[in-house]
Every structure is written in C-alpha cells, then in structure tokens.
C-alpha positions in Angstrom: 0.1 -0.4 0.2 1.1 3.2 -0.9 2.0 5.6 2.0 -0.4 8.8 2.7 2.3 11.4 1.5 2.4 9.2 -1.8 -0.9 9.1 -2.6 -1.3 13.2 -1.8 1.5 14.0 -4.1 2.0 11.0 -6.1 4.8 13.5 -8.6 5.8 15.1 -5.3 5.0 18.4 -3.8 5.2 21.6 -6.0 8.9 23.6 -5.8 9.5 26.9 -6.5 12.1 26.7 -9.5 15.1 28.9 -8.5 15.6 29.8 -12.1 13.3 29.8 -15.0 14.8 29.2 -19.1 12.6 29.2 -21.9 13.0 25.7 -22.1 10.8 25.5 -18.9 9.1 28.0 -19.8 8.2 26.1 -22.8 7.8 22.5 -21.1 5.4 23.9 -18.8 3.2 26.2 -21.2 3.3 22.5 -23.4 1.9 20.9 -20.0 -0.9 23.6 -20.2 -2.1 23.2 -23.7 -1.8 19.4 -23.5 -3.9 19.0 -19.7 -7.3 19.4 -21.1 -7.7 16.6 -23.9 -5.3 14.5 -21.3 -7.6 15.1 -17.9 -10.6 14.0 -20.4 -9.2 11.1 -21.6 -8.8 9.8 -18.2 -12.3 10.7 -17.0 -14.5 11.0 -19.7 -14.7 7.2 -19.8 -15.2 6.3 -16.1 -19.0 5.4 -14.8 -19.9 7.5 -12.0 -19.2 4.8 -9.3 -15.8 5.4 -10.2 -16.4 8.8 -10.5 -17.4 9.4 -6.7 -14.7 7.2 -6.0 -11.6 9.9 -3.7 -8.4 8.8 -5.1 -7.5 8.3 -0.7 -8.9 7.7 1.7 -10.2 11.3 3.0 -9.6 12.6 -0.3 -11.5 14.7 -2.9 -13.2 11.9 -5.5 -12.8 12.1 -9.1 -15.2 14.5 -9.9 -14.3 16.4 -7.6 -10.9 16.5 -8.6 -12.1 17.2 -11.9 -14.5 20.6 -11.2 -11.7 21.5 -9.2 -9.3 21.4 -11.4 -12.0 23.9 -13.7 -12.5 26.1 -10.5 -8.3 26.6 -9.3 -7.3 27.3 -13.0 -10.7 29.8 -14.1 -9.3 31.5 -10.9 -5.4 31.8 -11.6 -6.5 32.8 -14.7 -8.7 35.5 -13.6 -4.9 36.4 -11.8 -2.8 36.3 -14.4 -5.3 38.6 -16.1 -5.3 41.0 -12.9 -1.9 41.0 -13.0 -1.2 42.0 -16.3 -3.7 45.0 -16.3 -3.2 45.8 -12.5 0.1 47.1 -10.5 0.5 44.1 -8.4 -3.2 43.8 -8.0 -3.9 41.8 -4.2 -6.2 39.0 -5.2 -9.1 37.1 -3.4 -8.3 34.1 -2.2 -11.0 31.2 -2.2 -11.5 28.4 0.3 -10.9 25.7 -2.0 -11.9 22.5 0.2 -15.5 24.5 0.5 -15.6 25.0 -3.1 -15.1 20.9 -3.4 -18.0 20.2 -0.9 -20.8 22.3 -2.8 -23.3 20.3 -4.8 -21.8 21.5 -8.4 -18.7 19.7 -7.3 -20.2 16.3 -5.9 -22.6 15.4 -8.0 -22.2 17.0 -11.5 -21.1 15.5 -14.7 -18.3 15.9 -15.7 -18.4 17.2 -18.5 -19.5 21.1 -18.1 -16.1 21.1 -15.9 -14.2 19.3 -18.8 -15.3 21.8 -21.2 -14.4 25.4 -18.6 -10.7 23.5 -18.8 -10.3 23.0 -22.5 -11.7 26.8 -23.0 -9.6 28.3 -20.6 -6.6 26.6 -21.2 -6.9 27.2 -24.7 -7.3 31.1 -23.9 -4.5 31.0 -21.0 -2.0 29.3 -23.4 -2.9 31.4 -25.9 -2.3 34.9 -23.7 0.5 33.4 -22.2 2.7 32.5 -25.1 2.3 36.0 -26.1 4.3 37.7 -23.4 7.4 39.1 -22.9 10.0 38.8 -20.2 9.0 41.7 -18.5 5.1 40.6 -18.3 6.1 37.3 -16.5 7.7 39.2 -14.1 4.7 40.6 -13.6 3.2 39.9 -9.6 0.1 39.3 -7.7 -0.2 39.9 -4.5 -1.6 36.5 -1.9 -3.3 37.6 1.3 -3.5 34.3 2.7 0.8 33.5 1.5 1.0 37.5 2.1 3.6 37.5 -0.5 3.7 38.4 -4.2 3.8 35.7 -6.9 5.5 35.9 -10.7 3.2 35.0 -13.3 6.4 32.6 -14.6 5.6 31.1 -11.0 2.3 30.7 -11.5 3.0 28.8 -14.9 5.2 26.6 -13.0 3.0 25.8 -10.2 -0.1 25.6 -12.7 2.5 22.9 -15.1 2.7 21.3 -11.7 -1.0 21.5 -10.6 -2.2 19.7 -14.4 0.1 16.6 -13.9 -0.4 16.7 -10.0 -4.4 16.1 -10.4 -3.7 13.9 -13.7 -1.8 11.8 -11.3 -4.2 11.4 -8.7 -6.8 10.1 -11.3 -4.5 7.7 -13.0 -2.5 6.0 -10.1 -6.1 5.5 -8.4 -7.4 3.9 -11.5 -3.7 1.9 -11.7 -4.8 0.5 -7.5 -8.5 0.0 -8.7 -7.3 -1.6 -12.2 -9.8 0.6 -13.9 -9.7 0.9 -18.1 -9.0 4.9 -17.9 -8.7 5.3 -21.9 -10.7 3.2 -24.4 
C-alpha cells in the first residue's frame, strides 16, 4: 500500500524554481496546453461509481478533482489577467475545500468542467505564449501567503498542478484496475 504522502502527492510536492529558462517555460506551457486532452482521456469513460471514488481515504472524489481543476484554473487565469492589467493587485483567495463540497462539485456531470478546462486552457496558453520577459515578472499579492507571486511562478505551479491531479486519477485507476482510456 502506498503511503499517505505518496497518495496525496503522487508526483511530489511543488517546489518553486530558483531559475526560469525559456526551455522550462516552454515545457510548462506545453503541459498546460495538453492538460485538457489528458484529463478528458483519463476521465470521460469512467462510470458514476468510479467518478465518485475518492483518490485516497479522506480525499476528494475523481469528480471533485475534475471540478476543482476547472475552479482553480479559472481563478488562476483571472489572477494572471489582473497581474497584466493592474500594478501588483491583491487577489481574492477562496476556500477550495469548501468549493469542492458544494453540490455542483459533488454531483454534477464532469462534462461542463471538462469544457471549461478546454476553453480556459486554450485562452490561457494563447495569452501566456504572447508574454514578454517583463510580462512574466508581473505579480499579484496573495494575502493568504502574504507575498507576491510572479506570473512565471504561476505557470510553473499550474503545470505541476495539472500533472498532480492527473496523477491522482491515474494512480487511483491503476490501484483499482480501471480501464481509463478506450
């Protein structure tokens, strides 16, 4: 049996890079560009029973993970746009754990969130690919963390975040012997 830490962080915890190279940014943008197809591929053929299975004891269900990705990535997309149009704006944090407990996240079909992810990522990646080096240095203030976040750090984090939640679904499917792709 996997340890709780391995189940919570199947690809490891996020580590903020000390340096950012063009190659790293390009790879992260590639991860963001392919995430919508990858999350659809691993989830669209799951039954309701499978979608309502927690990826670990005490964790969210696959359904909640998918709805969370739509919620989280929408918030991040908005934060990036605020950073590009305002001087170090203070963003509004939200309680992702409470959002995941709302009825839409717990019981709705996943298709609307898969479509949101597709649309957000298409726009997000298009925007991020257009940014200059100085744009990547723009920031927003996160009151919960009491510090500013660079857009390039957000790119790194959300590339990780995408892989992190994909790994939750894939590792659960592997442990349960589920067929996740047709």
